[in-house]
Every structure is written in structure tokens, then in C-alpha cells.
N, C-alpha and C positions, 0 to 999 in steps of 0.2 A: 390767658393761657398759660400755662405752667412750665417750668423748666425742661422737664422732662421732652413735653411735645416739640419743645423746641431742638431741643438733642435731637429726638426721635429725625427731626427732616435736618438737620445740618448739612447734610451732606449736599441737599437740593438746595438751600441758601449759598453753600461754597461752591456750585457747578453754576448759580447765578452770576456772582463774584468773578470769578473765570471767565463769564463772557463777558464783562467790561473791563475787567484789567488783572492780566496774569502777575504782576508785581503783588496785587492787593491779596489776591488769592494765597499766594504765597505766606505771605506774613498774619492771613488769621487761620492758615492750616495745621498749625499746631497750638492754636490759641483752646482752651478749656472753656468751656460755658461753667463758670462757678456760682453765679446765682442772677435772677431776675424774679424782680419784687413787682411784675406787671406793667413798669414803663421801660427801667434802666435794665438795660443786659451788663453784667460783669463778664468779664474776658480774661482768663488766667492765662499770662503766659510766661511762669516762672519757667517752666522745662527749655525752652525756646529761648530765656536769657541765659540760659547757662554758656551758648555758645557764642553769645553776643558781644560786642565789643564798646567802646565809649562813644560811638557815634551819636548824633544829636539826629532824629527823622520825627520831629514832631510836627513840622512843614506836612511831612510827607503824610504820616498816620491822620491829619485833619482830612485830608481826601481818601486815603483808605476807611477811616471808619464812616463816613458820604458814603462809599461806594455799598460797605456791608449795611448800612441802614436802609438803602435804595431795595438791595438784594430781600432781607426782611421783609419788607412793606410787600415784596412783587410775592413772595410766597407763601408767607406765612400771614400775611394779613394783618400785621400788628404794626402800630409805629412806636420805636424802642429809642432811646439815647444808648449811648456806648460809656461804660465804664472799663476802667483796666485796673487790674492789681498788679 
């Protein structure tokens, strides 16, 4: 699968995330799909970080990434890992 194919169906993936967890949906809503090497999907949050503060959300992000991976698997039938820029 190519990055453009994922981009074309990204709203479907986000809808599947929303069915599981609204907070996770909100966190990925502003993500840009930066790269996909066939295994790792890299998300760019640079625009979203403009409004962020210094809070540490790493424990929450692990759960959110798992939800996103589950939704991608369900909608796109591919297994990925998530990386962030």
C-alpha cells in the first residue's frame, strides 16, 4: 500500500478510531500523514504542536497509537507501526 492510498481512506480510519475513543480521534484529527515505508506510518503533528503546552502525555499516546493501529488494520487490512515527527 502506498501513502496516497492511506491518505485517500484516512477519514474512514478516523471514523473507526472515533467508534472506539473520541479523545484518540481528537488527537489524530490534526495529524498529517508524512511517510509510509510499507511498515511504519509517520505522523506529523507540527501544526497541532503550535497550540500545545509542556504537558507529558506519553502514557496516553501509547493507548491512542494502539487504537489507531487497530483502526488501520480494520479499514485498510495492513499492519503498521506508528512514528511521530
